[in-house]
C-alpha positions in Angstrom: -13.6 -1.5 158.9 -9.6 -2.5 159.1 -7.5 0.3 158.3 -5.4 -2.0 156.1 -6.7 -4.5 154.0 -4.5 -6.6 151.4 -5.5 -8.9 148.8 -3.8 -12.0 148.3 -0.5 -10.4 146.5 -0.1 -8.0 149.4 -1.8 -5.0 147.7 -3.3 -2.8 149.6 -6.9 -3.4 148.6 -9.7 -0.7 148.1 -13.5 -1.0 147.6 -14.4 1.4 144.9 -18.3 1.0 145.8 -18.1 1.7 149.6 -19.6 5.0 150.9 -20.6 7.3 148.1 -18.7 4.9 145.4 -18.0 7.5 142.9 -14.9 8.4 141.1 -13.3 10.4 143.9 -12.2 7.0 145.5 -10.3 6.6 142.4 -8.5 9.6 142.1 -7.6 10.1 146.1 -6.2 6.3 145.8 -4.1 7.1 143.1 -2.9 10.3 144.0 -1.8 8.7 147.8 -0.3 5.7 145.9 2.0 8.3 144.0 2.8 10.1 147.1 3.9 7.1 149.3 5.0 4.9 146.4 2.3 2.3 147.6 0.7 -0.2 145.0 -2.7 -0.7 145.2 -5.6 -2.7 144.2 -9.0 -1.4 143.5 -12.4 -3.9 143.0 -16.0 -2.6 142.3 -15.2 0.4 140.8 -18.4 3.0 140.7 -20.3 -0.5 140.8 -23.9 1.5 141.5 -23.4 4.0 138.7 -26.0 4.2 135.6 -22.4 3.5 133.9 -20.2 1.2 136.0 -16.8 0.8 135.6 -14.1 3.4 134.3 -14.9 5.8 132.1 -13.2 8.6 129.6 -12.7 10.8 132.3 -11.4 8.1 135.0 -9.2 6.6 132.1 -7.5 10.3 131.7 -6.7 10.3 135.6 -5.2 6.9 135.5 -3.0 7.2 132.5 -2.0 10.5 133.6 -1.1 9.1 137.1 0.9 6.0 135.4 2.9 8.1 133.2 3.8 10.6 136.3 4.6 7.7 138.6 6.0 5.5 136.0 3.7 2.8 137.0 2.7 -0.3 136.3 -1.5 -0.7 135.5 -3.8 -3.7 135.1 -7.1 -3.0 134.2 -7.2 0.5 132.4 -9.6 -0.2 130.2 -13.2 1.4 129.0 -15.8 -0.2 131.9 -13.5 -2.1 133.9 -14.3 -2.2 137.5 -10.8 -3.4 138.4 -7.6 -2.0 138.2 -4.0 -2.5 140.1 -1.3 0.4 140.2 2.2 0.1 141.3 3.9 3.3 140.8 8.0 3.2 140.4 8.7 7.1 141.6 7.7 10.6 140.3 8.9 12.2 137.2 8.9 15.8 137.1 8.6 17.1 133.3 6.4 18.6 130.9 3.2 16.5 129.7 0.2 16.9 128.2 -3.0 14.9 128.9 -6.0 15.0 126.6 -9.1 13.7 128.0 -10.7 13.5 124.5 -14.3 14.6 125.6 -15.6 17.2 128.2 -14.2 15.1 131.2 -12.7 17.2 133.4 -9.4 18.7 133.4 -9.8 20.1 137.1 -10.6 16.4 138.6 -7.1 15.1 136.3 -5.2 18.3 138.0 -6.5 17.2 141.4 -5.2 13.6 140.9 -1.6 14.6 139.9 -1.2 18.1 141.9 0.1 17.1 145.1 2.3 14.0 143.8 3.8 16.4 141.5 4.8 18.5 144.5 7.2 16.1 145.7 9.2 15.6 142.4 12.5 17.2 142.5 12.1 19.7 139.6 9.4 22.1 138.2 6.6 20.4 135.8 4.4 21.7 133.4 1.2 20.3 133.0 -1.0 21.2 129.7 -4.7 19.3 130.4 -7.1 19.7 127.4 -11.0 19.0 127.8 -13.8 20.2 130.1 -13.2 23.1 132.9 -16.4 23.8 133.7 -18.4 20.8 134.2 -21.6 20.0 136.6 -20.2 17.7 138.8 -16.4 18.9 139.3 -14.7 21.8 140.6 -14.4 24.4 138.2 -11.3 26.3 137.0 -12.0 29.7 139.2 -12.8 27.4 142.1 -9.3 25.9 141.9 -7.7 29.0 141.0 -9.7 31.5 143.7 -10.2 29.0 146.3 -8.1 26.1 146.9 -4.9 26.9 145.4 -4.4 29.9 148.0 -4.9 27.4 150.7 -2.6 25.1 149.4 -0.2 28.2 148.8 -0.4 28.6 152.4 0.4 25.0 153.1 3.8 26.0 151.2 2.9 25.1 147.8 3.6 27.1 144.4 1.3 26.4 142.0 0.6 28.8 138.8 -2.5 28.4 136.8 -3.7 29.6 133.6 -7.0 29.1 131.7 -5.9 29.0 127.9 -9.5 28.3 126.4 -12.5 27.1 128.4 -14.2 23.9 128.0 -17.9 23.7 128.7 -20.1 20.7 129.2 -21.2 18.6 127.3 -18.3 19.4 124.2 -15.1 20.3 126.3 -12.2 21.5 124.2 -10.6 23.5 126.9 -7.3 23.9 127.8 -5.8 24.7 131.1 -2.0 24.9 132.0 -0.3 24.4 135.2 3.4 24.9 136.7 3.8 23.0 140.0 7.0 23.8 141.8 8.7 21.0 144.1 8.2 21.3 147.4 9.7 19.6 150.4 6.8 19.2 152.7 3.4 20.4 153.2 2.6 22.5 156.0 -0.7 22.0 158.3 -3.5 24.2 158.0 -5.8 25.5 160.6 -8.9 27.0 159.1 -11.4 27.6 162.0 -12.2 31.2 161.6 -14.0 32.6 158.4 -13.6 36.5 160.0 -15.6 39.3 158.4 -17.2 39.0 155.2 -15.4 41.7 153.0 -17.2 41.4 149.7 -19.5 39.6 147.6 -19.3 39.3 143.8 -20.7 37.9 141.1 -19.6 36.8 137.6 -21.9 35.5 134.7 -20.2 34.1 131.6 -21.5 33.0 128.5 -19.9 31.9 125.1 -22.1 31.5 121.9 -25.1 32.4 123.8 -27.3 35.5 124.3 -26.2 38.1 126.7 -29.4 38.2 128.6 -28.9 34.7 129.9 -26.1 35.9 132.1 -27.9 39.3 132.5 -30.9 37.4 134.1 -28.9 35.0 136.0 -27.0 38.4 137.9 -30.2 40.1 138.5 -31.7 37.0 140.1 -28.4 36.9 142.6 -28.6 40.4 143.1 -32.0 40.6 144.3 -31.5 37.6 146.5 -28.4 38.5 148.0 -28.7 42.2 148.0 -25.6 42.8 145.8 -24.7 46.1 144.3 -24.6 46.8 140.6 -20.4 47.5 140.9 -20.1 43.9 142.4 -21.8 42.0 139.0 -20.0 41.2 136.0 -21.2 40.2 132.5 -18.3 38.4 130.7 -18.6 37.6 126.8 -16.0 34.2 126.4 -14.8 34.3 122.8 -12.3 31.7 123.1 -14.0 28.6 123.6 -15.2 26.1 121.0 -18.9 25.6 122.2 -21.5 27.5 123.6 -21.2 27.8 127.4 -22.6 29.4 130.5 -21.3 29.9 133.9 -22.2 31.6 137.0 -19.7 32.2 139.8 -20.5 33.7 143.4 -17.4 34.5 145.2 -17.7 35.2 149.0 -14.3 36.9 150.2 -14.0 36.9 153.9 -10.9 37.9 156.4 -9.3 34.5 156.3 -10.3 32.8 152.7 -12.1 33.0 149.9 -15.1 30.7 149.0 -16.5 30.4 145.5 -19.6 28.9 144.4 -20.2 27.8 140.7 -23.5 27.2 138.5 -23.2 25.7 135.1 -25.8 26.4 132.4 -27.5 23.5 130.8 -29.7 23.5 127.8 -33.3 23.2 128.9 -32.6 24.9 132.5 -33.7 28.5 132.8 -31.0 31.0 134.0 -33.3 31.9 137.0 -32.7 27.9 138.0 -29.3 28.0 137.5 -28.9 31.4 139.7 -31.4 30.2 142.6 -29.4 27.0 142.7 -26.4 29.1 143.2 -27.8 31.4 145.5 -29.0 28.7 148.2 -25.5 27.2 148.4 -24.0 31.0 149.2 -26.6 31.6 151.5 -26.4 27.9 153.4 -22.7 29.0 153.7 -23.2 32.2 155.0 -25.6 31.1 157.8 -23.2 28.6 159.0 -20.4 30.9 159.4 -17.5 28.5 158.7 -15.0 29.0 156.4 -15.1 26.3 154.4 -18.0 25.0 151.8 -18.8 21.3 151.3 -17.0 20.9 148.2 -13.6 22.6 149.4 -13.7 20.2 152.4 -13.3 17.6 150.2 -10.6 19.1 148.6 -8.6 19.8 151.6 -8.5 16.5 153.2 -5.9 15.2 151.1 -3.5 17.9 151.1 -3.8 18.1 155.2 -3.5 14.3 155.6 -0.2 14.5 153.7 0.8 17.2 155.8 0.5 15.2 158.6 -2.5 17.4 160.6 -4.9 20.5 160.3 -8.4 21.3 161.1 -11.2 23.2 159.8 -14.6 24.2 160.3 -17.2 23.6 157.4 -21.2 22.8 156.7 -22.7 19.6 157.7 -20.7 16.7 155.2 -22.4 14.8 152.7 -21.5 11.5 151.6 -18.2 12.1 149.8 -16.5 13.3 153.1 -16.3 10.2 155.2 -16.0 8.3 152.0 -12.7 10.1 151.4 -11.7 9.9 154.8 -11.9 6.1 154.8 -9.6 5.7 151.3 -7.3 8.0 153.1 -7.3 5.8 156.1 -6.0 2.9 154.0 -3.0 4.2 153.1 -2.0 6.4 156.2 -2.1 6.2 160.1 -4.0 9.2 160.9 -6.9 10.2 163.0 -9.9 12.0 161.9 -12.2 13.5 164.2 -15.8 14.9 162.7 -17.8 16.8 165.3 -21.0 18.7 165.0 -20.8 22.1 167.2 -24.1 23.4 166.4 -26.7 23.2 163.2 -24.7 22.7 160.0 -21.4 23.8 161.6 -18.7 21.1 161.8 -15.4 20.7 162.7 -12.9 18.1 160.8 -9.5 17.9 162.5 -6.7 15.3 161.2 -3.8 14.2 163.4 -1.2 11.2 163.3 -1.7 8.4 165.4 1.0 7.7 167.9 2.9 4.1 167.7 1.8 3.1 164.1 3.9 3.2 160.8 2.1 4.4 157.5 
């Protein structure tokens, strides 16, 4: 594949159906377009999904990016499979973005966070929608796993959960303050170090407490956790019923967090067992970065111009995200298997090429 492909108007052209073919292609392109002030056109958006094209959550990312970037946009309509986006700067300020559904606030934040680090003043965001979604990072994941690593790269971001919003109702609210930064520093995360502590938190809103207790009982038995590392939280702020299970692995050089989202008809034990399998895989691989964090780190490392980390075997999201980044930036990616379910991903600038 050519690293640079342009349409008839000279816009950078992105194939929204390549690789994994999901909404992450669009969000990565929006972030990079804002950061680099480079217009693009994306075609065949989510073409192979059950509901192709832009859905509410994707439109929320597009419209918020357009407002922050004072962008000219064509194709920002429900169900659209093609979009052009031309930014005209990055404007710091106070923003309110309401997804209007249970769509993930964290994915909208993911789209805006790195561009707003490049603004000339702090920005304050109010994001309303889902905060705990089955196919998106949870608030706690961003707060406890991703943002601490971004802080090590020089970023300063504060985030507050005003009210959780559970799938499928939403109604949550998150506030974030993003401070400007001259440039991100490369991050090298190739050792996890000793595991210092595992802890599990099960939260319920407008549901019986035994759901959380059963989840923690399953986790404790499978991972050998002591009672003082288990916590039940009774959430009073949410507008709807909901349940989450979070298992945090605190290690010498980083923290990772694995989330289960309760759903109607899904036994508490099944929610817990799925989280346990993720934790066991992560611990057995002896890597610092889990599969979801690996995807989150690619973009900040790319904008920093380099870095490396060890992770479990990448799924289809990782090479897809890498390919989108390569369309915008002259970077070299090395993805190498070191052992069974133990991989090294490295990013560095390619010499002799312009961005």
